[in-house]
C-alpha positions as CSV (number, residue, x, y, z in Angstrom):
1,M,2.9,16.0,48.7
2,S,5.6,14.1,47.0
3,D,6.5,14.2,43.3
4,H,5.4,10.9,41.5
5,S,6.9,11.8,38.1
6,G,10.0,9.6,38.6
7,S,8.3,6.6,40.2
8,S,7.4,4.9,37.0
9,G,11.0,4.9,35.7
10,Y,10.1,6.6,32.4
11,S,11.0,10.2,31.7
12,E,9.1,12.5,29.4
13,R,11.9,12.2,26.9
14,D,11.7,8.3,27.0
15,V,7.9,8.4,26.4
16,Q,8.3,10.9,23.5
17,R,11.1,8.8,21.9
18,E,8.8,5.7,22.2
19,V,5.9,7.6,20.6
20,T,8.1,8.8,17.8
21,E,9.4,5.3,17.1
22,L,5.9,3.9,17.1
23,Q,4.8,6.6,14.7
24,G,7.7,5.7,12.4
25,R,6.7,2.0,12.5
26,S,3.1,2.9,11.8
27,A,4.1,5.0,8.8
28,T,6.2,2.2,7.4
29,A,3.4,-0.3,7.8
30,A,0.9,2.1,6.2
31,R,3.2,2.4,3.1
32,L,4.0,-1.3,3.0
33,F,0.4,-2.5,3.2
34,D,-1.2,0.2,1.0
35,I,-3.8,-1.6,-1.1
36,R,-2.7,0.1,-4.2
37,R,0.8,-1.6,-3.9
38,I,-0.8,-5.0,-3.4
39,I,-3.3,-4.7,-6.3
40,G,-0.8,-3.1,-8.6
41,G,1.9,-5.7,-7.8
42,L,-0.5,-8.6,-8.4
43,F,-1.8,-7.2,-11.6
44,V,1.7,-6.7,-12.9
45,L,2.8,-10.2,-11.9
46,Y,-0.3,-11.9,-13.4
47,G,-0.2,-9.6,-16.4
48,V,3.4,-10.7,-17.2
49,I,2.4,-14.4,-16.9
50,V,-0.7,-14.0,-19.1
51,T,1.1,-11.8,-21.7
52,L,3.9,-14.5,-22.0
53,A,1.1,-17.1,-22.5
54,G,-0.3,-14.9,-25.2
55,I,3.0,-14.4,-26.9
56,T,3.7,-18.1,-27.0
57,A,0.2,-19.1,-28.0
58,S,-0.2,-21.5,-30.9
59,D,-2.4,-20.9,-33.9
60,A,-4.8,-23.6,-32.7
61,E,-5.3,-21.7,-29.4
62,I,-5.9,-18.5,-31.2
63,D,-8.4,-20.2,-33.5
64,K,-10.4,-21.3,-30.4
65,S,-11.0,-17.7,-29.6
66,E,-12.1,-16.8,-33.1
67,G,-8.7,-15.4,-34.2
68,I,-8.2,-13.1,-31.2
69,N,-5.2,-13.6,-29.0
70,I,-7.2,-13.2,-25.8
71,N,-4.3,-14.0,-23.5
72,L,-2.1,-11.3,-25.1
73,W,-4.8,-8.6,-24.9
74,T,-5.9,-9.6,-21.4
75,G,-2.2,-9.7,-20.2
76,L,-1.5,-6.3,-21.7
77,G,-4.7,-4.9,-20.0
78,M,-3.6,-6.4,-16.7
79,L,-0.1,-4.9,-17.1
80,G,-1.7,-1.5,-17.8
81,L,-3.9,-1.6,-14.8
82,G,-1.1,-2.7,-12.5
83,V,1.2,0.1,-13.8
84,F,-1.7,2.5,-13.2
85,F,-2.0,1.5,-9.5
86,L,1.7,1.6,-8.9
87,G,1.9,5.0,-10.7
88,W,-0.9,6.2,-8.5
89,L,0.9,5.0,-5.4
90,W,4.1,6.8,-6.6
91,L,2.4,10.1,-7.4
92,R,0.2,10.1,-4.2
93,P,2.0,8.3,-1.4
94,V,0.4,7.6,1.9
95,V,1.0,10.4,4.4
96,P,-0.1,9.1,7.9
97,A,-1.3,11.7,10.4
98,V,1.5,12.9,12.6
99,G,1.3,14.4,16.1
100,G,-2.3,13.4,17.0
101,E,-3.9,14.8,13.8
102,G,-7.0,13.0,12.8
103,L,-10.1,11.6,14.4
104,G,-10.6,12.1,18.1
105,E,-8.5,15.2,18.5
106,G,-10.2,17.9,20.5
107,E,-13.2,15.7,21.6
108,G,-13.0,16.9,25.2
109,D,-12.3,20.6,24.3
110,A,-16.0,21.6,24.0
111,E,-16.9,20.7,27.6
């Protein structure tokens, strides 16, 4: 019997390096596309825009809403919610499973 381990052109070290590189990319993608980052960023952006609209509102616009500067209060609420989501992301960052941890591990071990 001949040894077929070298016929594919990939050594165990090459495969392990490729797996490690893919895990690193996966972790980066998980952090980048975390829904908390997207929601928090959008709420902060829109909150700044609406707050500026509230700060620059005329008396006629405020009178339309029965004396309440609705843009200012809504903008500040949106800013608060956006900061909450970004703070949550900062305090509890995504930690992807490493080394095969997670679903599917050990499925064939019971047989």
